[in-house]
N, C-alpha and C positions, 0 to 999 in steps of 0.2 A: 692548862698552859695561860689562857687568857679568858678572862668573865667581866663580861659589860654588864651593869644594870642600870637601867632607865637613864642612859645617856642621852644628853641635850648640850648642844652647841650652837651658841650664835655668835654672827659677825656683823659688826656695825648696826647692830639692833635688829638684824635680821636671823631667824632661827632658821640653821643648816641641816641640824640634825634632830629629832624629836623624838624622845623617848625610845632609844634603841637598846635590847637586850640580846646579849649574845654569848656563848661560851664555845672553846674551841680548845681541843687536846692533842697530844703525840698520835703522828701518825695520818693528821689530816691534812689533805691538800684542798684548800676552798679558795673558789673563784669568787670574787664579786663581780656582779653584772648590773646593768642598769643603764638609762639615757644620760646623755650628759646634764651636768644640773643636779643629779640624785644625790650627791652627798658621798659619794663612794671614796674621793680622795680625801676630805675632811676626815671621815671614817676612820681609815687607815692611820691619818697623821695623829689622831688622838689614841690609837693602840700603840703608836710608838715612841708618844712622848715629845713629838713635834710641838702637838695642841696639848697641853696639860689640861687634863678634863678628871671631874669627881666621876667615882663611879666604875673606874677601869683598874683592873689588878692583872698584874702580869706574874706568873708563876708563883701566885699565892699572897703576894703582896698588893698593897695600894701603891698605885703608879707615883703618888706623892713621896713615898717614901723611900725613891731611888735616887741616886745620885747619878749625874750624867754618865760617868765611869760605868757605874753598875747596870745601867740600863743599856747600854750600849754591849755589855757582856751577853745581854739577855735577848735582845732584838736588834735584827739587821734591817737597815732600810734602802730599797733603791726606788728616788722619787722618779717623777716623768720625766722630768728635765734634769740634764746633768750640765754644770759649768765646764766649759774649756778653761787650760791652762797653761803656764808653763815647765809643769812638774813634768818628767817621765811618767811612763805607763807604769812602771815597777814602783816608783815612788806613791804614785796614786793610790795603788792597790794596798802598798806598806801602811797608807792611813787608816786601814781598818785593824788594823793590830794596836793602835793607840791606845785602847782598854788595858793592854796588857804589859805595854812597853816601858821602859826606863828611859834613860838619858839617850840609849841606843839601842836599836834592835837587837835581839837575840837570834843565834842562829836557827832557833823553832820559828821566830817570827819570819825569816826569811825564807827558810824552807814552806812556810805555810804559805806564803805569797806566790813563790813559785808554783805550787800545786793548784792554788787558785787560777793563774793564767793558764794553766796545764788545762784544768777543767773547762774553760773557755775555748780552749783553740788559739789563744791570742800570745803566748809565750814569746813569738817572734814581732810582737810590738813592744816588748819589755823596755827599750831602750829612748823609743819614739815619745815626744812630746804630746802631752793631748791635745794640744793644738793643730797637729799635723796628722792625724787620724780621722776616720769617716766616723758620721753620727752613728751608723751601727755598731762600729767599734767603740766607742767612747761608750756606748749602753753596755757592751761586755765588759767593758774595764770597771763600769759601775758596780756591776752585780758581783764580778770578783772581788772589788773592794769589800763588799758585804760579806761573801763566801769567807774571806780571810779575817772576819771577826770573830767566827767561832760561835756565834749565838745559836741558841735553842730555837729560836723563831724567825722565821723569814719573810718579810712584807716585802710586796715588789708591786710598784704603782705602773700599770701597763709598761711592763718590760719588753713586749714585741716592737715598740714604736721604731722607727726606723731600720727594724731587721727584715732580711730577705726570708723567705720560706723556711729555707733551711736552718738559717739561726734562729728562728720562730720557735721550731721544733725542738731544738737542742736547748734551748732556754727554758721551756716549759717543762720538758723533759728533767731537766737538771733541777726544778723546784719541784717534781714530783719525786724525785730521788730523795732530794733533801727531806722530804717529808715523812720518808720512812723512819725516821731517827730524831723527827724532831715535827714542826707546824709549818705549813707553807701559805701563806694568804696572799692572793694575786687578784689584783684588781685588774680585769679583761674588758675590752669591747668585742672583740672576737669570740662570738658564742659557740661556734661549732669548735674553734680550738679548744676552749674550755671544756665544751663537752667529752671531748676526746681523752683528756687526761686528769682532770678534777673527778672529786669523789662526793663534793658536797658544794652546793650552788645557792650563794644568797644575790637574790634578786632586790635592789632597792629603786625606790621612787620618791621625789619629794622629801627625803631626809628620813625616809621610814623604811624599813625590811618589810617587802611585801611578800617573799617567799624564801623559806631555807630549807633544804633537804638535798636527798640525792636525786637520782633520775625521774623518781615519782612525782616531783614538783613540774616536771618539764611539759607542759601541756599548751597547746595553741591560746586557751583562755588566758595564759600567764604574760605570753607575748603580746597579746592585744592589751592587756591591761598597762603594762610595765613600757612597750615601746609606742603603743597603738598603731600596730603591724599585723596584719594575717598572716600565718605561718602554716606549715604541715609540718610534721616532725616524722622523718621518714629514717629507715635502718639501713645503713651500708654494710658492707663488708666486715665480717669479726665482730658484728653485734653495736657498731661505733653509731650514735645517733647522727642526723643531719637536721638542722633549721632551716627549711626552705622558705624564704617570703612569698607571697602567692601575690 
């Protein structure tokens, strides 16, 4: 679904990404991990076309061949921060249907929005304005809008920000469910939450990928290299690994 070859990106003369190679396909739930400033958010912005870069292919086509409308049908993206406004929650989620809509939304568009609100458990907020809801609720609205796009690839940048524990679990479970028929890529800081749900882990540092794989890459030496922290990795109930800083 996504293929990246020798990806470089610089901003104001400073190189942020350095020679990244990456491939991901249907059925994968990938967690991107690493310290602040590692290049994680810049990397996913390149994957979704916010930053147009050479060497990125989506569904077998170079990124540069996509129109904005086509790209929105292929990839749905939720940024770290979402702005508030005077639109209702329903209309905000309806924006996710713009790649498909004509002058007015169809019955299918409206039904898709209703389903997205229901999946996030926020249908009761439909008529509230986005400047009237909490930060956690707003985060769920942005995820619902991404789901309403009907894309095959879902990219979430720190989606559990501002969410309580129950909501964090719900959102990450949703990303895992999405990956059963698509591709989910999630930037996360909570390593243990990632370990519970993701099947593949990409650790970044200094604009490079330093580890890419399943649970076999999770070694204390990796956490020492990436985060500069000594850890032990324990197994808790049902075989779930737990990273414990020392």
